[in-house]
C-alpha positions in Angstrom: 103.3 71.9 123.9 104.1 68.0 124.8 101.7 67.1 127.5 99.7 70.3 127.4 96.1 70.1 128.2 95.5 72.8 125.6 96.8 70.6 123.0 93.8 69.0 121.9 92.5 72.3 120.6 88.6 71.7 122.3 88.1 75.1 120.4 88.1 73.0 117.1 84.6 71.4 118.0 83.0 74.7 117.8 84.3 75.3 114.2 82.4 74.2 111.1 84.4 72.0 108.9 85.0 74.9 106.8 86.2 76.9 109.2 88.7 74.3 110.2 90.1 73.8 106.8 93.7 75.3 105.5 93.7 78.7 104.9 95.5 79.9 101.5 96.3 83.5 101.6 97.7 85.9 99.1 101.4 85.9 99.9 101.5 89.6 100.4 98.9 92.6 100.7 100.4 93.7 97.3 99.9 90.2 95.6 96.3 90.4 97.2 95.7 93.7 95.2 96.7 92.8 92.3 94.8 89.6 92.4 91.7 91.7 93.1 92.3 93.6 89.9 92.8 90.6 87.8 89.1 89.2 89.2 87.2 92.5 89.4 89.2 95.5 87.5 86.6 98.0 87.2 84.6 97.3 90.6 84.9 100.1 93.3 87.7 99.5 95.6 87.0 102.4 97.7 84.0 104.8 98.1 84.8 108.2 100.0 81.7 110.4 100.0 80.9 110.9 96.6 83.8 109.9 95.4 85.0 106.5 94.2 88.2 104.5 93.0 87.9 101.1 91.2 90.6 98.1 91.7 92.5 99.3 88.7 92.8 103.0 89.6 93.9 102.1 93.0 96.6 99.7 91.9 97.8 102.4 88.9 97.8 105.4 91.4 99.4 103.6 94.3 101.9 102.4 91.7 103.0 106.0 91.0 103.5 106.9 94.8 105.4 103.9 94.8 107.9 105.3 91.4 107.6 108.9 93.1 108.8 107.2 97.0 111.6 105.7 94.9 112.8 108.6 93.0 112.8 110.6 96.1 115.3 107.9 97.4 113.2 105.8 99.6 114.9 102.4 99.5 113.6 98.6 100.4 113.1 98.5 104.1 113.0 102.3 104.5 110.2 103.3 106.7 107.3 105.4 106.1 105.1 107.2 108.5 101.4 107.8 107.4 99.6 110.0 109.6 96.2 110.1 108.1 92.4 109.4 108.5 90.0 107.1 107.0 90.5 108.1 103.3 91.7 106.6 100.0 94.9 108.9 100.4 95.8 106.6 103.3 95.4 103.5 101.2 97.3 105.0 98.0 100.0 106.0 100.4 100.1 102.5 102.2 99.9 100.4 98.8 102.8 102.9 97.8 105.0 102.9 100.5 104.8 98.5 100.1 105.1 98.8 96.1 108.3 100.7 97.1 109.7 97.9 99.1 109.2 100.1 102.2 107.8 99.3 105.8 105.0 101.6 106.9 104.6 102.9 110.2 101.0 104.1 110.9 100.5 107.2 113.1 97.3 108.0 114.9 96.4 111.8 113.6 95.5 112.7 117.3 99.2 112.2 118.0 100.6 115.8 119.6 104.3 116.9 118.3 106.4 114.8 121.1 104.6 111.5 120.4 105.3 111.9 116.7 108.9 112.8 117.2 109.4 109.7 119.3 107.6 107.3 116.8 109.9 109.1 113.9 113.1 108.7 116.1 112.6 105.4 117.1 111.7 103.7 113.7 114.3 106.1 111.8 111.6 106.9 109.8 112.6 108.2 106.3 108.8 109.3 104.6 106.3 110.9 106.4 102.9 111.2 104.9 100.2 113.7 106.4 97.6 115.8 105.9 98.6 119.5 104.6 96.8 121.0 107.7 98.4 118.9 110.2 102.0 119.5 108.2 101.3 123.3 108.3 100.5 123.5 112.1 103.0 121.4 113.7 104.5 118.7 111.5 106.5 120.8 109.4 108.8 121.6 112.7 108.6 118.0 114.3 110.0 116.3 110.8 112.6 119.0 111.2 113.8 117.7 114.4 113.9 114.4 112.9 117.3 113.9 110.8 116.3 110.6 109.2 113.2 112.1 107.7 114.2 113.5 104.1 110.7 113.2 102.4 107.4 114.4 103.1 103.9 113.9 101.3 101.0 116.1 102.3 97.3 115.1 101.5 94.2 117.4 101.2 91.3 115.1 102.3 88.9 117.2 100.3 90.7 115.6 97.1 89.2 112.5 95.9 85.4 113.4 96.8 83.2 116.7 96.0 80.7 116.4 99.1 82.7 118.0 101.4 80.6 117.1 104.2 81.3 119.9 107.0 80.5 117.7 110.1 83.5 115.9 109.4 85.4 118.0 106.5 85.0 121.4 107.9 88.1 122.9 107.3 89.5 124.8 103.8 92.0 123.8 101.2 95.2 125.2 101.8 98.2 126.3 99.2 100.4 123.0 98.3 103.2 123.6 100.9 106.4 124.6 99.0 108.4 122.3 101.2 106.2 118.8 100.5 105.1 116.8 97.9 101.6 116.2 96.8 100.5 112.9 97.6 97.8 112.9 94.7 99.5 114.8 92.1 102.2 112.0 92.6 99.5 109.4 92.4 98.3 111.0 89.0 101.7 111.4 88.1 101.9 107.6 86.1 105.0 107.0 87.5 106.1 103.1 87.3 106.4 101.4 90.1 110.1 100.4 90.7 111.0 96.9 89.6 112.1 94.4 92.0 110.7 96.0 95.2 107.1 93.7 96.0 107.8 92.4 99.4 107.8 88.8 100.5 105.4 87.0 103.3 108.3 87.7 105.6 109.0 91.0 105.2 107.8 93.5 107.7 104.5 95.1 106.6 103.8 97.5 109.8 105.9 98.6 112.5 102.5 99.0 114.5 103.0 101.3 117.9 100.9 99.9 120.6 98.4 102.7 122.0 100.5 103.0 125.3 97.5 102.4 127.9 99.6 100.0 129.4 103.4 101.6 129.1 105.5 103.4 126.8 104.5 102.6 123.3 106.7 99.8 121.7 106.3 99.2 117.7 105.3 95.6 116.9 106.5 94.1 113.7 103.9 93.0 112.0 104.9 90.9 108.7 103.1 91.0 105.4 102.4 87.1 106.4 101.0 87.9 109.6 98.6 90.5 108.0 97.6 88.0 105.3 96.9 85.0 107.4 94.3 87.3 109.6 92.5 88.9 106.7 92.2 85.3 105.1 90.8 84.1 108.3 88.1 87.0 108.3 87.3 86.6 104.6 87.0 82.2 105.0 85.4 82.9 108.3 82.5 85.2 107.7 79.8 84.4 104.9 80.0 87.7 102.9 79.8 87.4 99.0 82.5 88.6 97.3 82.7 91.9 96.1 80.5 93.1 99.1 80.8 96.8 100.9 83.0 96.6 104.0 82.2 99.7 106.4 85.6 101.5 107.9 84.4 101.8 111.3 87.7 101.4 113.0 90.5 103.6 111.8 92.6 102.4 109.2 96.1 103.5 111.3 94.8 101.1 114.0 95.7 97.5 113.3 91.8 96.3 113.7 91.1 99.0 110.7 93.8 97.6 108.6 93.2 93.9 109.0 89.7 93.3 109.7 88.4 95.9 107.3 90.9 96.7 104.4 93.2 93.4 104.1 89.8 91.2 104.5 88.0 93.5 101.9 90.8 93.5 99.6 91.2 89.7 100.1 87.3 89.5 99.1 87.8 91.9 96.2 85.1 94.3 98.4 84.5 98.0 98.2 85.9 99.6 101.5 83.6 102.6 102.6 85.6 105.4 103.8 84.2 108.4 105.8 87.0 110.6 107.1 86.4 109.9 110.8 83.5 109.0 113.2 80.8 111.0 113.1 77.4 108.9 114.4 75.0 110.8 111.6 77.3 110.5 108.8 77.9 106.7 109.3 74.5 106.8 109.7 73.9 108.2 106.2 76.8 105.8 104.8 75.1 102.9 106.1 72.1 103.7 104.3 73.7 104.8 100.8 76.2 101.9 100.7 74.4 99.2 102.5 77.3 97.5 104.0 77.7 94.0 104.6 80.7 93.9 107.4 82.1 96.4 109.5 84.5 96.1 112.9 84.3 98.7 115.6 84.9 99.2 119.6 81.7 98.6 121.8 82.2 102.6 122.2 80.8 103.4 118.8 78.2 101.0 118.5 77.1 102.9 122.0 76.9 105.6 120.0 75.3 104.7 117.4 72.8 103.2 119.3 72.1 106.4 121.3 71.5 108.3 118.3 68.1 109.7 117.9 68.4 109.1 113.8 69.4 105.3 114.0 67.0 102.6 112.9 67.1 99.2 112.4 66.9 100.1 108.7 70.2 101.5 109.0 71.8 97.8 109.9 69.5 95.7 108.1 71.9 95.4 105.2 74.7 93.5 107.7 75.8 90.0 107.5 78.4 90.5 110.1 79.1 93.1 112.8 82.3 92.3 115.1 82.9 94.3 118.2 87.0 94.8 118.8 89.4 96.5 120.7 87.3 97.5 123.6 85.4 95.1 125.9 81.9 94.1 124.7 79.5 94.2 127.7 77.0 91.5 127.5 74.2 94.4 128.2 75.0 96.1 125.1 74.8 92.9 122.8 71.2 92.6 123.9 70.4 95.8 123.8 71.7 96.5 120.6 70.2 93.4 119.2 66.4 94.4 120.5 66.9 97.9 119.4 68.2 97.3 115.8 68.4 94.0 115.0 71.9 92.5 114.3 73.8 90.5 117.2 77.3 92.0 118.2 80.1 89.3 117.1 82.8 89.5 119.9 86.4 89.2 119.1 89.9 89.6 120.9 93.2 90.2 119.4 96.3 92.4 120.2 98.5 94.4 117.7 101.0 91.7 118.5 99.0 89.3 116.9 98.1 91.1 114.3 94.5 92.0 115.1 92.2 88.6 116.1 93.6 85.7 117.6 90.0 84.7 118.7 86.3 85.5 117.3 82.8 84.0 117.8 82.6 81.7 114.9 80.0 82.0 112.3 76.8 80.6 113.1 77.4 80.3 116.9 76.9 82.9 119.8 79.0 83.6 122.8 78.4 82.1 125.8 78.3 84.4 129.2 79.8 82.8 132.3 77.4 82.2 135.0 79.8 83.1 137.7 81.6 86.2 136.4 79.0 87.5 134.0 81.8 87.9 131.3 80.8 87.4 127.9 83.5 85.1 125.8 85.1 87.0 123.0 84.8 83.4 120.9 87.4 80.5 119.6 90.8 80.7 118.6 91.4 79.4 115.1 92.6 76.1 113.8 95.9 77.1 113.6 96.3 79.1 116.8 96.7 77.9 120.4 95.7 80.0 123.1 97.0 78.7 126.7 96.2 80.0 130.3 98.8 80.5 132.3 100.0 80.9 135.8 102.2 83.5 137.4 105.2 81.3 137.1 104.4 80.2 133.4 102.6 76.6 133.8 99.4 75.7 132.3 96.2 76.0 134.6 93.4 73.7 134.2 90.2 74.7 132.1 88.2 77.3 134.0 90.5 78.6 136.0 92.2 82.4 135.5 95.7 83.5 134.6 97.4 85.0 131.6 96.6 84.6 128.2 99.4 83.2 126.0 98.8 83.1 122.0 101.0 81.2 119.5 100.0 81.0 115.6 100.9 82.5 112.5 99.6 86.1 113.2 101.8 86.6 116.2 104.7 89.0 115.3 108.2 88.1 115.9 108.7 90.7 118.2 109.4 94.7 118.9 111.2 97.2 117.0 115.0 97.9 118.6 113.9 96.3 121.7 115.1 92.9 122.4 114.8 92.6 126.1 111.0 93.7 125.5 110.9 90.8 123.2 112.3 88.2 125.2 110.3 89.0 127.9 106.8 89.0 125.5 107.7 86.2 123.5 109.5 83.7 124.9 110.0 80.7 122.4 107.7 82.8 119.8 104.9 82.4 122.1 103.0 86.2 123.1 102.3 86.7 126.8 99.3 89.3 126.8 99.4 90.6 130.0 95.8 90.0 130.1 93.9 87.9 132.1 91.1 85.2 131.3 90.1 81.9 131.2 88.8 79.0 129.0 86.3 76.6 129.3 86.1 73.1 128.6 84.7 73.5 125.0 87.2 76.2 124.1 85.2 79.2 124.7 88.2 81.7 125.8 87.1 84.5 128.3 89.1 87.9 129.2 88.6 89.2 132.5 91.1 92.3 132.7 94.4 93.5 132.0 96.9 92.2 134.6 97.9 95.5 135.7 94.2 96.8 136.2 93.4 94.7 139.0 92.3 96.4 142.2 93.4 95.4 145.4 90.8 96.3 148.0 91.7 95.0 151.6 93.5 92.1 150.1 90.6 91.0 147.7 91.1 90.8 144.0 88.8 93.1 142.4 88.6 93.0 138.3 87.4 96.2 136.9 85.7 94.4 133.9 83.2 92.5 136.6 82.1 95.7 138.3 81.4 97.9 134.8 79.7 94.9 133.4 77.0 95.6 136.3 77.1 99.3 135.6 76.3 98.8 131.6 73.1 96.7 132.7 71.7 100.2 134.2 69.4 101.6 131.9 71.0 105.1 132.1 74.5 104.2 131.7 76.1 104.9 128.1 79.8 104.2 128.8 81.7 102.8 132.3 85.1 102.5 133.7 86.4 101.4 136.9 89.9 102.3 138.4 91.5 101.4 142.1 92.3 104.7 143.8 94.3 104.8 146.9 92.7 104.7 150.1 93.9 104.8 153.9 91.8 102.0 155.1 91.6 99.5 152.3 95.1 100.2 150.2 92.9 100.8 147.2 89.1 101.3 146.8 87.0 100.7 143.7 86.2 104.0 141.8 83.8 104.2 138.7 83.3 106.8 136.1 80.3 106.8 133.9 78.9 108.6 131.1 74.8 108.8 130.9 72.5 108.2 127.4 71.4 110.9 126.1 68.5 112.3 128.0 69.0 110.0 130.8 69.5 110.8 134.7 71.0 109.1 137.6 72.8 110.4 140.6 76.0 108.9 141.6 74.6 107.7 144.9 72.0 105.6 143.1 74.7 104.0 140.9 76.8 102.8 144.0 73.7 101.3 145.5 72.9 99.6 142.3 76.1 97.8 142.3 76.0 97.3 145.8 72.8 95.1 145.4 74.5 93.2 142.8 78.0 93.1 143.6 79.7 91.7 146.9 80.8 94.0 149.4 84.3 94.4 148.3 83.4 95.1 144.8 81.1 97.7 144.6 82.4 101.5 144.0 82.5 103.5 147.1 83.0 106.4 144.4 81.3 107.3 141.5 81.6 110.4 138.9 79.7 111.0 136.0 81.7 112.7 133.3 80.1 114.0 130.0 82.3 111.4 128.0 85.6 109.3 129.2 88.9 109.6 127.8 89.7 107.2 125.0 92.3 105.8 122.5 91.3 106.7 118.6 90.3 103.2 118.3 87.6 103.7 121.3 89.4 101.9 123.8 88.6 103.8 127.4 91.6 104.9 128.8 91.4 103.7 132.5 95.5 105.3 133.2 94.1 108.9 132.7 91.0 108.1 135.1 93.7 106.7 137.6 95.6 110.5 137.5 96.7 112.1 140.9 94.8 115.2 139.9 91.8 113.4 139.1 91.5 111.2 142.1 93.3 113.5 144.8 
């Protein structure tokens, strides 16, 4: 960094003195949980429909899960895969695995058998925790094909609550499988956690497989220290009283939900409100019942909430901070949301490889919009994080110029599981090369333009999909938008837009194309527009452009 133009860290001027102060996180998530137990043993740690668990109960139940795993042969350093929705069962399995000394491999419950089999094999998973329904329908067979899997625990998500909301819990209780252990029974058995297994800060807490939006999934190795640094930054950076309710809008198996919701909540001895999975009407009812102070989710979730006919400003009146992450946040949505419901959506930026956020809009500030590109800033790095913008040769570019975003800091992972070549390429000298294109202004505001691989080359001109998408989001009828490049015999590539419309709105493809043509250079506006009922997304809400590029769709 000697001679670096970014060494002065201009973004520190955007932070308050308190936000620049050194962080003092707990050593690990297990330590953070036990500190919360010491401070507030009878405060609700988890709220799940009409059920709740205190910090004392959560600690004791996860101790018992740890004892059960150890008795079944799980050793320090083994991998335990957890494939569950946002339920207390996930949290008990997570802390139980950590207290047993294991590394957790969070799995997306939407994964099919082949996707699960890849992770089980790649991570050499010893124990699998999943729902009883998934076990009966396909995971029993999948696990049988993975020689390393010797332990299975299943959970019925109807347990630990009695509301059984049919909108999200519309399934029947199954008999406990004879060939798997029952997670809740193990938690209630009263086992002691094994001695000498509490992890250290340097231990790998998670092997988080990337979503695969830009290639085959890779397992990022998030350490306990990585998690706690960002959890403490979330806690210290937001003015939220200890004990407040945090709403789990993002899925816990995703790094954003894991760190910004669960870990930050535990660090603040708060109550994590869980509603199984996202269903807009259920979420709004939970907002009204629990009056949460904080949530984080993708822009697509806020679009869905804002479009719900029952949504009112009162649903959002308790929030002190609402963060958006995991998917691009269009400036038009920020203003629509604020004018309709009151809160300001606070942008942020991070990746699995930097354990969720590496930049965020500081409290008491609002993100500027770049006047040239119309891009909303994702915020500023923290005081112990250095973000640089690099050209194709790895050299720094001046402030205001576009290049690849590189991140160095205590939240950056050590590398990818069992992929030394990919690690060396992505983390030269420990600095993460994100694959995202962006720029930083002289004040230190960071702007993300797009993924490097998503750039469209139309007649030799560069077109960044985000710029076109941001224009589409200003159209009153547009709910979601995604732009991709498709083959064109004359231009090489041309711009194609996919949109979904707001409830009750109408717009013809020609109208949307003309709308963009009036606001963009001739080579940028979409020559092709297709209207879909829904755009394909990951479970974390990120729109999957790669599925929109398939030859079958664009042939």
